[in-house]
N, C-alpha and C positions, 0 to 999 in steps of 0.2 A: 241085847237080844235082837232089837230092831235092826242094828247094824249087820248082824250075822245073817238075818233074813234077807236084807237088801243085797248083801254081797252074794249070797247063795242064788238069789233070783237073777242077778246079773250074769253069773257063771252059767246057769241053766239056759238063759236067753242066748248067750253066746254059743253054747253048744248046739242049741236048736237052730240058730241061724247058720252055723257052719255046716250043718247037714243039708240045709237048703242050698247053701253056696255051691255044693258039688254040682248042682244043675244050672248054675248061673255063670256069669263072666269070670274069667281068671284074673281080672284086675282088682278083685276084692279078696282080702285075707282077714281072717279073724283069729284072735289068740287070747291067751291068758298070760299073766305075768306076776312076778313077786320080787321083792328086793328089800334093801335097807336104805335108810336115809339118815343124814346128819344135818341138823338145823341150828341156826343161830337167829336170835331176835335182834335185829339192828334197831338202834334208837339214837336219837340226838341229845337226849337228856343226860346231863352229868350226874344226876341223882340216881340213875340206874347204872350199877356197876357189878363187877364180879360175874359177868355173864358167861355161861357155859352150856352148850347144847349137849344133848344125849342122842344116842343112836335109837332110831325107831324103825318101823317097817312099813311096807306098802304092798298091796295086792290088788289086782284088778283085771279088767278085760279091755281089749282094744280091737279096732278095725283099721285096716290099711287099704285105702282106695286109690288106685292109680298104678302107674308103672314106674318110670324113672322119677317123675314128679308125683308126689302122693299126698293125701290128706289122712291124718291119723287121729281120730277122736278116741278118747279113753275115759273110763270110769274107774276110779281107784279108791280104795280105803287106805288112809294114810294116818300113821301115828308119829308124833314127835313130842319132845318136851324140852324145856329150857329153864335153867336155874338162873336167878339173878337177885341182886339186893337193891332195894328201893327204900330210902330213908331209914337205913340201919336194920331193916327187916328182910328176911330171906323168903323168896317165893319160888315155887316150882310150878310153872304153867304146863299142864299136860294137854295135848291136843289130840282129838280123834276127829278126823275130817273126811268128807267126801271130796275128792279131787277130780276135776274135769279139765284135762288139757286138750286143746284143739290145735294140733300141730300140723305144719306143712313141712314136708321133707323132700330131700333129693338124694337119690341113690347114686353115689359117686362111682362105685363099681357095682355092676348088676349082672351076675352070672347065675346059673341054675343052683350052684352049690355055695356061693359066697356073695354077700352083699355088704358094702360099706355105705352107711347112711349118715346124713346130718339133718337136723330138724330144729324148728323154732315155732313159737306161737304163744297165744294167751293161755294162762293157767288160772283156773277158778277154784276156790276152796269154800266149803260150807262146813261150819262147826257142827258136829253131831252131839257134842257134849260141851257144856260151858267150862272153860278152863278157870282156875283160881287166879284172881287178880287182886291187887291191893284194894283196900276199902275205898269206895267211891269211884273206882275205875272198872271198866268192863271191856271184854273183847267182843268185837262185832261177829255176827253169824257168818257173814260173807266177806271174802277178801279176794283180791285179784293180783296176778303177777304175770311175768313173762318167763317162758321156759326156753332153754337152749341146750341142745344135746347132740350126741353122736351114738351110732349103734353099728353092730355087726350081726349079720344073720349067717348062720352056718346050717344049711339044710332047713329043718323046721325049728331049730333053736335060735332065739334072738337075745342079744345082750345089749343093754342100754346104759349110758352114763348121761345124767341130766342135771342141770343147775336151774333152779327156779328162783328168780329174783322177785321179792315182794314189791309191788308197785303201789298198793294202797295200804294205809295204816290200819291194822286191825285192832289196835288199841290207840285211839286218837290222843288220849291224855298222856300216855307214856311215849307216844311217837314210835311205837313198835311196828316193824315190818318183818315178815319172815323171809329167810333165805335158806333154801333146802337143796342139798346136794344128794342125789340118789343114784344107786346102782341097782340094776334089775336084770333078771333073766326071765325069759318067756318061752312059750311054745306056740307056733303058728299052726293052725289047722289048714292043711293044703289039700 
């Protein structure tokens, strides 16, 4: 319930800011987005095997500041899960996270009706719910990664493909890092 309230507040804030935006600079765009993700938990331990990720989803808000070169901060609610075996026991770690990517991008093609973009930057995650871990092991609340992606804007619609590579271990004992590939569609308030 807390997550739903947080997400609803973020959407309402974006809608409010976008109405104020109509009176400000045209170099700031706000929007909402949603999509699917596929994750894997990378590890160097041979005791962790039979790893398989599951499809999750993401939804959030973003701002795009600048023209050809732009800054795009986002706030997203992200879900993903991963099944694995550790010491002959099966585990399914389910993640519910708040994700804050801080991306810098460049518009390769920038016309009124069509935009091709590339972007990269740090990607921060905060666990909203503790995932299940083997006895004596635990997942950190905060983890960091790097995101790399590309996108297309057609009018007010925006489409993104992004890969987020986990740079910090969010389960130190198991050596696990998250790797998430996501596809999303959004709407820009112009």
